[in-house]
C-alpha positions in Angstrom: -88.9 -2.9 5.1 -90.6 -4.2 2.0 -88.4 -5.6 -0.8 -88.4 -3.4 -3.9 -89.3 -5.1 -7.2 -86.4 -5.5 -9.5 -87.8 -7.1 -12.5 -87.9 -4.6 -15.4 -89.6 -4.9 -18.7 -87.8 -4.2 -22.0 -89.3 -0.7 -22.3 -88.2 0.4 -18.8 -84.8 -1.1 -19.4 -84.3 1.0 -22.5 -85.3 4.1 -20.6 -83.2 3.4 -17.6 -80.2 1.9 -19.3 -78.2 5.2 -19.2 -78.2 5.2 -15.4 -74.9 3.4 -14.9 -72.0 4.5 -12.8 -68.8 5.5 -14.3 -66.2 4.0 -11.9 -63.4 6.1 -10.6 -60.2 5.4 -12.7 -58.0 4.5 -9.6 -60.7 3.2 -7.2 -63.1 1.0 -8.9 -66.1 -0.9 -7.5 -68.5 -3.2 -9.2 -71.2 -2.6 -6.6 -74.1 -0.1 -6.7 -74.1 1.0 -10.3 -77.7 0.8 -11.2 -78.8 4.4 -10.3 -76.0 6.4 -11.6 -75.3 7.7 -15.1 -72.8 10.1 -16.7 -73.6 13.7 -16.7 -72.2 16.9 -18.0 -69.8 18.6 -15.6 -71.2 21.5 -13.8 -70.2 24.3 -11.3 -70.3 23.4 -7.7 -73.2 25.6 -6.9 -76.2 23.8 -5.2 -78.8 22.6 -7.7 -81.6 24.9 -8.2 -85.2 23.9 -7.7 -86.4 21.8 -10.6 -89.7 23.5 -11.1 -88.1 26.2 -13.2 -87.3 23.7 -15.9 -90.7 21.9 -16.1 -91.4 20.9 -19.7 -94.9 19.8 -19.1 -96.4 23.1 -17.9 -97.1 26.4 -19.4 -96.9 29.4 -17.2 -96.2 28.6 -13.5 -99.3 29.5 -11.3 -98.4 32.3 -8.9 -101.2 31.5 -6.4 -100.5 30.1 -3.0 -100.5 26.4 -2.3 -103.1 25.2 0.0 -102.9 22.4 2.6 -104.9 19.3 2.1 -108.7 19.6 3.1 -109.6 18.3 6.5 -113.1 17.4 5.2 -113.2 13.5 4.4 -115.4 13.9 1.4 -113.5 16.8 0.0 -110.2 14.9 0.7 -111.5 11.9 -1.4 -112.6 14.2 -4.2 -109.2 15.9 -4.2 -107.2 12.6 -4.4 -109.6 11.1 -7.0 -107.4 12.2 -10.0 -104.4 10.3 -8.4 -106.5 7.3 -7.2 -108.0 6.8 -10.7 -104.6 5.7 -11.9 -104.3 3.0 -9.3 -105.6 0.2 -11.4 -103.3 1.1 -14.4 -100.3 1.3 -12.1 -101.0 -2.1 -10.7 -101.8 -4.0 -13.9 -99.8 -4.9 -17.0 -96.1 -5.2 -17.5 -93.4 -2.7 -16.5 -93.6 -0.7 -19.7 -97.3 -0.3 -19.4 -97.2 0.8 -15.8 -94.4 3.3 -16.6 -96.5 4.8 -19.3 -99.4 5.1 -16.9 -97.1 6.8 -14.4 -95.9 9.3 -17.0 -99.6 10.1 -17.9 -100.3 10.9 -14.2 -97.2 13.0 -14.1 -98.3 14.9 -17.2 -101.7 15.6 -15.5 -100.1 16.9 -12.3 -97.7 19.2 -14.3 -100.3 20.5 -16.7 -102.5 21.9 -13.8 -102.0 25.2 -12.0 -99.3 24.7 -9.4 -101.7 25.4 -6.4 -104.2 22.7 -7.6 -101.6 20.0 -8.2 -99.9 20.8 -4.9 -103.3 20.5 -3.1 -104.0 17.1 -4.8 -100.6 15.7 -4.1 -100.5 16.8 -0.4 -104.0 15.4 0.1 -103.0 12.1 -1.4 -99.8 11.8 0.8 -102.0 12.6 3.8 -104.3 9.7 2.9 -101.6 7.2 3.6 -102.1 5.4 0.4 -99.2 4.1 -1.6 -98.3 1.7 -4.3 -95.1 -0.2 -4.9 -94.3 0.2 -8.5 -91.5 -2.3 -8.7 -89.2 0.2 -10.4 -85.7 1.6 -9.6 -85.1 4.8 -7.6 -83.1 6.8 -10.2 -81.7 10.4 -10.0 -81.4 12.5 -13.2 -79.9 15.8 -14.1 -80.8 18.7 -11.8 -81.6 16.4 -8.9 -85.1 15.4 -10.0 -86.0 11.6 -10.3 -86.0 9.8 -13.5 -88.3 7.5 -11.6 -89.2 6.5 -8.0 -89.8 3.1 -6.6 -93.2 3.9 -5.2 -96.2 6.2 -6.0 -95.5 8.3 -3.0 -91.9 8.8 -3.8 -92.8 10.0 -7.3 -95.4 12.4 -5.9 -92.9 13.8 -3.5 -90.5 14.4 -6.3 -93.1 16.2 -8.4 -94.2 18.2 -5.5 -90.7 19.5 -5.1 -90.7 20.7 -8.7 -94.2 22.1 -8.7 -94.4 23.8 -5.2 -91.0 23.7 -3.4 -92.3 25.5 -0.4 -95.1 23.1 0.1 -92.7 20.2 -0.5 -90.4 21.6 2.3 -93.4 21.7 4.6 -94.3 18.1 3.6 -90.7 17.0 4.4 -91.4 17.8 8.1 -94.2 15.2 8.0 -91.9 12.7 6.3 -89.3 13.2 9.1 -91.7 12.1 11.8 -91.4 8.5 10.7 -88.9 6.3 9.2 -91.0 4.5 6.7 -89.0 4.8 3.7 -85.3 5.9 3.0 -86.3 6.9 -0.6 -88.9 9.3 0.9 -86.3 10.8 3.3 -83.8 11.3 0.5 -86.4 13.2 -1.6 -87.5 15.1 1.6 -83.9 16.3 2.1 -83.7 17.7 -1.3 -87.1 19.3 -1.0 -86.1 20.9 2.4 -83.2 22.6 0.5 -85.3 23.8 -2.5 -88.1 25.2 -0.4 -85.6 26.9 2.0 -83.7 28.4 -0.9 -86.9 30.0 -2.3 -87.7 31.5 1.1 -84.2 32.9 1.6 -83.7 30.4 4.3 -81.1 28.2 2.8 -78.8 28.4 6.0 -81.7 27.0 8.0 -82.3 24.3 5.4 -78.7 23.3 5.4 -78.7 22.9 9.2 -81.8 20.9 9.0 -80.1 18.6 6.4 -77.0 18.4 8.6 -79.1 17.0 11.5 -81.4 14.7 9.4 -78.6 13.1 7.3 -76.8 12.0 10.5 -80.1 10.7 11.8 -80.6 8.8 8.5 -77.2 7.3 8.4 -77.6 6.0 12.0 -80.8 4.3 11.4 -79.9 0.7 11.7 -82.6 -1.0 9.6 -81.7 1.2 6.7 -78.0 0.9 7.2 -78.3 -3.0 7.4 -80.5 -3.2 4.2 -79.3 -0.2 2.1 -81.6 0.8 -0.7 -80.9 3.0 -3.7 -82.6 5.9 -1.9 -80.5 5.5 1.2 -77.3 5.4 -0.9 -78.3 8.4 -2.9 -78.9 10.4 0.3 -75.1 10.4 0.9 -75.0 13.4 -1.3 -76.6 15.3 1.6 -73.3 14.7 3.4 -71.6 16.6 0.6 -74.1 19.4 0.6 -74.3 19.9 4.4 -70.5 19.5 5.1 -71.4 17.6 8.2 -68.2 16.4 9.8 -70.1 13.8 11.9 -71.7 12.4 8.7 -68.3 12.5 6.9 -66.9 10.3 9.8 -69.7 7.8 9.3 -68.9 7.5 5.6 -65.2 7.1 6.5 -66.3 4.1 8.7 -68.2 2.6 5.8 -64.9 2.3 3.9 -63.7 -0.3 6.4 -63.2 -3.7 4.7 -65.7 -5.3 7.1 -68.5 -3.1 5.9 -70.8 -4.2 2.9 -69.3 -3.3 -0.5 -72.3 -1.5 -1.5 -71.9 1.0 1.4 -68.2 1.4 0.7 -68.9 2.1 -2.9 -71.5 4.7 -2.2 -69.4 6.3 0.6 -66.3 6.5 -1.8 -68.4 8.3 -4.3 -69.6 10.9 -1.9 -66.3 11.4 -0.3 -64.6 11.9 -3.8 -67.2 14.5 -4.5 -66.5 16.2 -1.3 -62.9 16.2 -2.1 -63.6 18.0 -5.3 -65.6 20.7 -3.4 -64.0 21.0 0.1 -60.9 18.9 0.3 -59.5 20.7 3.4 -62.7 19.9 5.4 -62.4 16.1 4.2 -58.8 15.8 5.2 -59.2 17.7 8.5 -62.0 15.1 9.3 -59.6 12.4 8.5 -57.0 13.8 10.8 -59.4 14.4 13.7 -60.7 10.8 13.4 -57.1 9.6 13.3 -57.7 8.2 9.8 -59.4 5.2 11.3 -60.5 2.5 9.0 -58.9 4.1 6.0 -56.7 1.9 3.8 -53.3 3.8 3.4 -53.5 3.6 -0.5 -57.0 5.0 -0.4 -56.0 7.7 2.0 -53.2 8.7 -0.5 -55.9 8.9 -3.2 -58.0 11.4 -1.2 -54.9 13.5 -0.3 -53.9 13.6 -3.9 -57.2 15.2 -4.8 -56.4 18.3 -2.8 -56.1 20.9 -5.6 -56.1 24.0 -3.4 -52.9 26.0 -4.0 -53.1 28.1 -0.9 -50.6 28.0 2.0 -52.9 26.0 4.3 -53.4 23.2 1.7 -49.7 23.1 1.1 -48.9 22.9 4.8 -51.4 20.0 5.1 -49.7 18.1 2.3 -46.2 18.7 3.6 -47.3 17.4 7.1 -49.0 14.4 5.5 -46.1 13.1 3.4 -43.8 13.4 6.4 -46.1 11.5 8.8 -47.0 8.4 6.7 -45.0 5.4 5.6 -42.7 5.8 2.6 -44.9 3.4 0.6 -48.0 5.6 1.1 -46.0 8.8 0.5 -44.7 7.4 -2.8 -48.2 6.3 -3.8 -49.4 9.9 -3.0 -46.6 11.5 -5.2 -47.6 9.0 -8.0 -51.2 10.2 -7.9 -50.8 13.9 -7.1 -52.4 16.1 -8.5 -55.3 13.6 -8.8 -57.7 15.3 -11.2 -59.6 12.0 -11.8 -63.2 12.1 -11.1 -66.4 10.1 -11.4 -69.5 11.6 -13.0 -73.1 11.0 -11.9 -76.3 13.0 -11.2 -76.8 13.8 -7.6 -79.8 15.0 -5.5 -78.2 18.3 -4.3 -74.6 18.9 -5.5 -73.6 18.6 -9.1 -70.0 17.7 -10.0 -68.0 20.6 -11.2 -64.9 21.6 -13.1 -63.6 24.5 -10.9 -60.0 24.1 -9.7 -57.9 26.1 -7.5 -54.8 25.5 -9.5 -53.7 24.1 -12.8 -52.3 20.6 -13.2 -48.9 22.1 -14.1 -48.8 24.4 -11.0 -49.6 21.5 -8.6 -47.2 19.1 -10.3 -44.4 21.8 -9.9 -45.3 22.1 -6.2 -45.1 18.3 -5.9 -41.8 18.2 -7.6 -40.1 21.0 -5.7 -41.7 21.0 -2.4 -43.1 17.6 -1.6 -40.9 15.0 -3.3 -37.8 16.1 -1.3 -39.6 15.5 2.0 -40.2 11.8 1.1 -36.9 10.1 2.3 -35.3 7.3 0.3 -34.8 4.0 2.3 
């Protein structure tokens, strides 16, 4: 895998500076901060396709998208608009190349959707690419602030311009494992395209399979890039128990800190959305590799007031050490959260119960179960 360029110019640094991770108050990590930035809290509905918020386009073209031309001469002509930007994207400092990329983006978004979609797909089919030496960074709504290569940016734009065509292109991306960044955007595009065709269930199943395949790919796991780490949000979206178990393993002290930090972020997000699924996966995997204090943190995030959740917590405090149970009681209810933009699932404020309700349950039903020494 080729190394991504990391040297930024002053202009790009100013643009990207907001993309910093806000650490979790109780579980902090200094690793993998560069691609994350604070966002407004949103409801836990899947992110809608970004094409509806395009600010560089007038009316969205309603014509159908077309596959790339199979005629060599025609293909070269179709990709000319993109290829014409090559020299500008290769030369100058980072700020100049960023401006050139934004000019290309404006050209793509100012055309009818079918035209831009055709051009982008033809260029992707040509196999050409250019390493931009810029960071892979997600912004609000699941779109990219910027991608590390020209192809990644084009895939991101295609998902906004023509989600159905982008979902089709994802199937091409899945045939090879050339870039974890391309796979991360392809996962998002699969969902956006499926949703527009009333096939989100099928899209979710596809993501469920693909994210496990992605996590299991050893070269990517051993050299995790920003795109690989951002793809962990697909675990949250798909609710894949197999993938959750993989992220649990990444919390093991012997795993690289960067994998642990990204896994913790995703599992905290899942705990906000479906805490029972997360804890059930913990139990079925016998809580392997989970530090007791960290396990207490995750259990304390279960804000579901229902009888099933209450039964889970009662069983938990009676089956762990007193030290862990007391740590859990100190944290519960754990309404702490970290904020960042994600490819598929925004953070949310929905709670099943108020802090006061859960605190009363803790005091009257859970605390008496923790025996004094």
